[in-house]
C-alpha positions as CSV (number, residue, x, y, z in Angstrom):
1,M,-23.7,-49.8,36.9
2,T,-27.0,-48.7,38.4
3,K,-28.4,-50.8,41.3
4,V,-32.2,-51.3,41.7
5,V,-33.7,-52.6,44.9
6,V,-36.8,-54.8,44.2
7,D,-39.8,-55.1,46.5
8,P,-40.6,-58.4,48.2
9,E,-43.3,-59.3,45.6
10,M,-40.8,-58.9,42.7
11,L,-38.1,-60.7,44.6
12,E,-40.4,-63.8,44.9
13,K,-40.9,-63.7,41.1
14,L,-37.2,-63.5,40.4
15,K,-36.3,-66.4,42.8
16,G,-38.2,-68.7,40.5
17,L,-36.2,-67.8,37.4
18,S,-33.6,-70.4,36.3
19,E,-32.7,-68.9,32.9
20,P,-32.0,-65.4,31.4
21,T,-35.2,-63.4,31.2
22,V,-36.3,-60.4,29.2
23,F,-38.3,-57.7,31.1
24,C,-40.9,-55.8,29.0
25,D,-43.5,-53.2,29.7
26,Q,-47.2,-53.7,29.1
27,Q,-46.7,-52.6,25.4
28,G,-44.1,-55.2,24.9
29,R,-41.1,-52.8,24.8
30,V,-37.9,-54.4,26.2
31,L,-36.9,-52.8,29.5
32,G,-33.9,-55.0,30.2
33,H,-32.6,-58.4,30.9
34,F,-32.1,-60.4,34.0
35,A,-29.8,-63.4,34.6
36,P,-29.8,-65.2,37.9
37,D,-26.4,-65.0,39.7
38,D,-26.3,-68.8,40.2
39,L,-27.0,-69.6,36.5
40,E,-24.6,-72.2,35.3
41,P,-23.1,-71.6,31.8
42,D,-24.2,-74.0,29.0
43,I,-20.6,-74.4,27.9
44,S,-17.4,-75.2,29.7
45,Y,-14.3,-73.0,29.8
46,D,-12.4,-75.7,27.8
47,E,-15.0,-75.6,25.0
48,L,-14.9,-71.8,24.9
49,R,-11.1,-71.9,24.6
50,Q,-11.3,-74.6,21.9
51,R,-13.8,-72.5,19.9
52,S,-11.7,-69.4,20.1
53,E,-8.7,-71.3,18.9
54,N,-10.6,-72.6,15.9
55,F,-12.5,-69.4,15.1
56,Q,-12.6,-68.7,11.4
57,G,-13.9,-65.1,11.2
58,R,-13.8,-62.4,8.7
59,P,-11.7,-59.2,8.8
60,L,-13.6,-56.2,10.3
61,S,-12.8,-54.2,7.1
62,D,-14.8,-56.7,5.1
63,L,-17.7,-56.6,7.4
64,L,-17.7,-52.8,7.4
65,Q,-17.6,-52.7,3.6
66,E,-20.6,-55.1,3.4
67,W,-22.5,-53.0,5.9
68,E,-21.9,-49.8,4.0
69,K,-23.2,-51.5,0.8
70,R,-26.5,-52.3,2.6
71,K,-27.2,-48.7,3.6
């Protein structure tokens, strides 16, 4: 992973963020995403575990076939 050191002005802007944020250039092109380290997840570990146990997905082969049809 690349590490970027921010200047004091940008650091002050980042300190005020309390949710994941998208960084864009002046033309609106996405440069990247920022998520504060102290961000609390919206879902508990138990809820994630329960969701994974009850997941009713589709086989990858079915998804790939559908994707190929859309090309």
